[in-house]
GUDO-283676 format. One record per residue (C-alpha): residue number from 1; residue in three letters; x, y, z. Coordinates in steps of 0.25 Angstrom, whole numbers, always signed. Each point is the difference from the previous one (the first is absolute). Example, Ala and Ser with C-alpha at 12.3 -4.5 7.8 and 13.67 -1.06 7.14 Angstrom:
<pts>
PT   pos   code      c1      c2      c3
PT     1    ALA     +49     -18     +31
PT     2    SER      +6     +14      -2
</pts>
This chain:
<pts>
PT   pos   code      c1      c2      c3
PT     1    MET    +544    +367    +291
PT     2    VAL     -12      -8      +2
PT     3    GLN      -9      +5     +12
PT     4    PRO      -4      -9     +11
PT     5    LEU     -14      -6      -3
PT     6    VAL      -5      +5     +14
PT     7    SER      +0     +14      -8
PT     8    LEU      -9      -6     -10
PT     9    ASP     -12     +10      -4
PT    10    LEU     -12      -9      +0
PT    11    ALA      -8     +11      -7
PT    12    SER      +9      +0     -11
PT    13    ALA      +0     -15      +0
PT    14    HIS     -15      +0      -1
PT    15    LEU      +1     +10     -12
PT    16    TYR     +10     -10      -7
PT    17    LEU     -10     -11      +2
PT    18    SER     -10      +8      -7
PT    19    VAL      +9      +2     -11
PT    20    VAL      +2     -15      -2
PT    21    GLU     -15      -2      +1
PT    22    LEU      -4     +11     -10
PT    23    GLY     +12      +0      -9
PT    24    SER      +2     +15      +0
PT    25    ILE      +6     +10      +9
PT    26    THR     -10     +10      -4
PT    27    LYS     -12      -9      +4
PT    28    ALA      +7      -3     +13
PT    29    ALA      +2     +14      +3
PT    30    ALA     -14      +4      -3
PT    31    ARG      -5     -11     +10
PT    32    HIS      +9      +5     +11
PT    33    GLY      -3     +15      -2
PT    34    LEU     +14      +3      -6
PT    35    SER      +5      +7     -12
PT    36    GLN      +7      -9     -10
PT    37    PRO     +14      +7      +3
PT    38    ALA      -2      -1     +15
PT    39    ALA      -3     -15      -2
PT    40    SER     +12      -2      -8
PT    41    GLN      +9      +7     +10
PT    42    ARG      -5      -9     +11
PT    43    ILE      +2     -13      -8
PT    44    ARG     +14      +5      -3
PT    45    LYS      +3      +2     +15
PT    46    LEU      -6     -14      +3
PT    47    GLU     +10      -6     -10
PT    48    GLY     +11      +7      +7
PT    49    GLN      -5      -6     +13
PT    50    VAL      +0     -14      -4
PT    51    GLY     +12      +1     -10
PT    52    LEU      -8      -6     -12
PT    53    ARG      -5      +5     -13
PT    54    LEU     -15      -2      +1
PT    55    LEU      -4      +6     -13
PT    56    ASP      +6      +1     -14
PT    57    ARG      -4     +13      -5
PT    58    SER      -1      +4     -15
PT    59    ALA      -6     +11      -8
PT    60    THR     -13      -9      -1
PT    61    GLY      -1      -3     +14
PT    62    SER      +5      -8     +12
PT    63    ILE      +1     -15      +1
PT    64    VAL      +1      -8     +13
PT    65    THR     +13      -7      +1
PT    66    ALA      +2     -15      +4
PT    67    ASP      +6      +5     +13
PT    68    GLY     -12     +10      +2
PT    69    ARG     -10     -11      -2
PT    70    GLU      +7      -9     +10
PT    71    ILE      +1     +10     +11
PT    72    ALA     -14      +5      -3
PT    73    GLN      -4     -14      +6
PT    74    ARG      +7      +3     +12
PT    75    TRP      -6     +14      +2
PT    76    ARG     -14      -5      -2
PT    77    THR      +2      -9     +13
PT    78    VAL      +7     +11      +7
PT    79    ILE     -11     +10      -3
PT    80    ALA     -11     -10      +3
PT    81    ASP      +7      -2     +14
PT    82    ALA      +1     +15      +2
PT    83    ALA     -15      +1      -3
PT    84    GLU      -3     -11     +10
PT    85    VAL      +9      +7     +11
PT    86    ASP      -7     +13      -3
PT    87    ALA     -14      -7      +2
PT    88    GLU      +5      -6     +13
PT    89    ALA      +5     +13      +5
PT    90    ARG     -13      +7      -3
PT    91    ALA      -7     -11      +7
PT    92    LEU      +9      +1     +12
PT    93    ARG      -3     +15      +0
PT    94    ASP     -14      -2      +0
PT    95    ARG      +0     -10     +12
PT    96    ARG     +10     +10      +7
PT    97    ASN     -11     +11      -2
PT    98    LEU     -10      -9      +7
PT    99    ARG      +9      -4     +12
PT   100    ALA      +4      +8     +12
PT   101    THR     +10      -6     +10
PT   102    VAL      -3      +7     +14
PT   103    ALA      +9      -2     +12
PT   104    VAL      -9      +0     +12
PT   105    THR      +1      -1     +15
PT   106    GLU      -7     -10      +8
PT   107    ARG     -11     +10      +5
PT   108    VAL      -2      +6     -14
PT   109    ALA      -2     -14      -6
PT   110    ARG     -10      -4     +11
PT   111    GLU      -8     +13      +1
PT   112    LEU      +2      +8     -12
PT   113    LEU      +3      -9     -12
PT   114    PRO     -13      -7      -1
PT   115    HIS      -7     +13      -1
PT   116    ILE      +9      +5     -11
PT   117    SER      -1     -13      -8
PT   118    ALA     -16      +2      +1
PT   119    ALA      +1     +14      -5
PT   120    LEU      +9      -5     -12
PT   121    ASP      -9     -11      -3
PT   122    SER     -12     +10      -2
PT   123    ASP      +8     +10      -8
PT   124    GLY      +2      -4     -15
PT   125    GLU     +10     -11      -5
PT   126    PRO      +5      -9     +11
PT   127    ILE     +15      +1      +4
PT   128    VAL      +8     -11      +7
PT   129    VAL      +6      +5     +13
PT   130    GLU     +12      -7      +5
PT   131    PRO      +2      +3     +15
PT   132    LEU     +13      -2      +7
PT   133    LEU      -1      -1     +15
PT   134    ARG     +11      +8      +6
PT   135    SER      +4      +9     +12
PT   136    THR      -1     +15      -3
PT   137    ALA     +15      +1      -2
PT   138    GLU      +1     -12      -9
PT   139    ALA     -12      +4      -8
PT   140    CYS      +6     +14      -3
PT   141    ALA     +13      -7      -4
PT   142    LEU      -8      -8     -10
PT   143    VAL      -6     +13      -6
PT   144    ARG     +14      +6      -1
PT   145    ASP      +6     -11      -7
PT   146    SER     -12      -1     -10
PT   147    THR      -4     -14      +5
PT   148    ALA     -13      +6      +4
PT   149    ASP      -8     +11      -7
PT   150    LEU      -6      +5     +13
PT   151    ALA      +0      -2     +15
PT   152    LEU     -11      +2     +10
PT   153    VAL      +7      +1     +14
PT   154    ASP      -3      +5     +14
PT   155    GLY      +9     +10      +6
PT   156    PRO      +1     +14      +7
PT   157    ALA      +7      +7     -12
PT   158    GLN      +1      -1     -15
PT   159    PRO     +11     -10      -4
PT   160    LEU     +13      +6      -5
PT   161    ALA      +3      +2     -15
PT   162    LEU     -14      -4      -4
PT   163    GLY     -12      +7      -5
PT   164    GLY     -13      -2      +8
PT   165    GLU     -12      +4      +8
PT   166    ILE      -9      -4     +12
PT   167    VAL     -12      -9      -5
PT   168    ALA      -5      -3     +14
PT   169    THR      +2      +2     +15
PT   170    ALA      -3     -11     +10
PT   171    PRO      +1      -1     +15
PT   172    LEU      +9      -9      +8
PT   173    VAL      -5      -5     +14
PT   174    ALA      +7      -6     +12
PT   175    PHE      -4     -14      +4
PT   176    VAL      +3     -10     +11
PT   177    SER      -5     -14      +4
PT   178    ARG     -12      -1      +8
PT   179    ARG      +8      -4     +12
PT   180    HIS      +8     +13      +0
PT   181    PRO      -4     +10     +11
PT   182    TRP      -2     +11     -11
PT   183    ALA     -11      -9      -6
PT   184    ARG      -9      +5     +12
PT   185    ARG      +5     +14      +1
PT   186    ARG      -9     +12      -3
PT   187    ARG      +9     +12      -1
PT   188    PRO      +9      +1     -12
PT   189    VAL     +15      -5      +1
PT   190    GLY     +10     +11      -2
PT   191    ALA     +12      +1      -8
PT   192    ALA     +10      -2     +12
PT   193    GLU      -8     -13      +3
PT   194    LEU      +1      -5     -14
PT   195    ILE     +15      +2      +0
PT   196    ALA      +2      -7     +13
PT   197    SER      -8     -12      -5
PT   198    PRO      +6     -12      -7
PT   199    LEU      -5      +4     -14
PT   200    VAL      -1     -10     -12
PT   201    LEU      +4      +8     -13
PT   202    ARG      +3      -4     -14
PT   203    ARG     +14      +0      -5
PT   204    ARG      +8     +12      -5
PT   205    GLY      -5      +3     -15
PT   206    SER     -15      -1      +4
PT   207    GLY      -8     +12      -2
PT   208    THR      -9      -3     +12
PT   209    ARG     +13      +0      +9
PT   210    ASP      +4     +14      -6
PT   211    VAL     -14      +5      +3
PT   212    ILE      +0      -5     +15
PT   213    GLU     +14      +6      +2
PT   214    GLU      -3     +13      -6
PT   215    SER     -13      +1      +8
PT   216    LEU      +7      -3     +13
PT   217    SER     +11      +9      -3
PT   218    ALA     -10     +12      -3
PT   219    ALA      -6      -3     +14
PT   220    GLY     +13      +2      +6
PT   221    TYR      +4     -15      +2
PT   222    PRO      +9      -5     -11
PT   223    ILE      +4     -15      +0
PT   224    VAL     +14      +1      +4
PT   225    VAL      +2     -15      +2
PT   226    PRO      -3     -10     -11
PT   227    ALA     -12      -9      +3
PT   228    LEU      +3     -13      +6
PT   229    ASN     -12      -6      -7
PT   230    GLU      +1      +2     -15
PT   231    VAL      -8      -8     -10
PT   232    ASP      -1      -1     -15
PT   233    SER     -15      +0      -2
PT   234    VAL     -13      +5      +5
PT   235    THR      -4     -14      +2
PT   236    GLU     +12      -3      +9
PT   237    LEU      -2     +13      +7
PT   238    VAL     -14      -3      +4
PT   239    ALA      +3     -15      +4
PT   240    THR     +12      +5      +9
PT   241    VAL      -9     +10      +7
PT   242    THR     -11     -10      +2
PT   243    LEU      +9     -10      +6
PT   244    GLY      +8     +10      +8
PT   245    ASP      -7      +5     +13
PT   246    GLY      +8     +12      +2
PT   247    LEU      +3      +4     -15
PT   248    VAL      -6     +12      -7
PT   249    GLY      -2      +1     -15
PT   250    ILE      -4     +11     -10
PT   251    ALA      -7      -3     -13
PT   252    ALA     -11      +3      -9
PT   253    PRO     -14      -3      +6
PT   254    ALA      -3      -9     -11
PT   255    ALA     +12      -9      +3
PT   256    ILE      -5      -3     +14
PT   257    GLU     -15      +0      -3
PT   258    THR      +0     -16      +1
PT   259    GLY      +7      +0     +13
PT   260    VAL      -9     +11      +6
PT   261    GLU     -13      -7      -5
PT   262    SER      +5     -13      +7
PT   263    ARG      +3      +8     +13
PT   264    ALA     +15      -4      -1
PT   265    LEU      +4     +14      -2
PT   266    SER      -4     +14      +5
PT   267    VAL      +2     +13      -6
PT   268    VAL      +7     +11      +9
PT   269    ALA      -4     +14      +0
PT   270    THR     +13      +9      +0
PT   271    ASP      +4     +15      +0
PT   272    VAL      +8      -2     -12
PT   273    VAL      -6      +1     -14
PT   274    PHE      +5     -10     -10
PT   275    GLU      -4      +4     -14
PT   276    GLN      +6      -7     -11
PT   277    PRO      +1      +6     -14
PT   278    ILE      -1     -10     -12
PT   279    TRP      +9      +5     -11
PT   280    MET      -1      -3     -15
PT   281    VAL     +14      +2      -6
PT   282    TRP      +7      -2     -13
PT   283    SER     +12      +4      -8
PT   284    GLY      +1     +13      -7
PT   285    ARG     -11     +11      -1
PT   286    THR     -12     -10      -3
PT   287    PRO      -2     -15      -2
PT   288    SER      +6      -3     -14
PT   289    ALA      -8     -13      -4
PT   290    PRO     -15      +1      -4
PT   291    ALA      -4     -11      +9
PT   292    ALA      +7      +7     +12
PT   293    ARG      -7     +13      -3
PT   294    ARG     -13      -7      +0
PT   295    PHE      +3      -7     +13
PT   296    ALA      +4     +14      +6
PT   297    ASP     -13      +6      -4
PT   298    ALA      -7     -12      +6
PT   299    ALA      +8      +2     +13
PT   300    ARG      -4     +15      +1
PT   301    SER     -15      -3      -3
PT   302    ILE      -2     -10     +12
PT   303    SER      -4      +4     +14
PT   304    PRO     +10      -4     +11
</pts>
């Protein structure tokens, strides 16, 4: 029974083309590092695969058949195509080794990623970093399904089912518009007052939201009612608080720096400490791709 061509042994076909070129199984065997009996066996197996006699064998040697010469032309094309595919695959692997896909949160993209990129630029062969801007939950999902090599996210705890480490710890601060009564207040605002105020929070899935809720809960004042003012981004959060006289926001100091400098916003001292860990996470024991490992080393080397 003729075997399907999908089972064709390309190495044996390549050996056969050497037989056609050199006119001898013995010479072809030497070229491919095989013994003459091993080469003959492989040619016979190849004949069984295609269902054709490729060589006429006699006591004085083997002669390529007419069918063998015709099919050799086809195989030259197949093997040339296979070599081209192999070369393209090597090129893709090389490019893959120089590219890291990293899912990052808005804060990390703004405050941490530029420093990591600078560290990479000064450390050997450059790599391409492809950032994917996502919430903490979304970024971790991209790592779990292998869309991203790594993620840099903010949140109170290590994300589930991922390896990881803390690469930085950054504070969050409460802020209000300059028209808010707290803008002129000297004593710190307590947790009970924060909970009783109309907070503006990021939506569920945000690491910043998780940090705020955990910090307030640790102070004995968990958020038990969903926030009425939920936003999708830090930019929207800052704009909402700026325009809302009675609203209170909690964000990274750098996120509200422009508003503070323009005197549109005021930082409020609180009794609650909001410390936000920045986690670098990956799937498995260590980042698998070479570029991802280099990115991880650069992330560890920078100062938060």
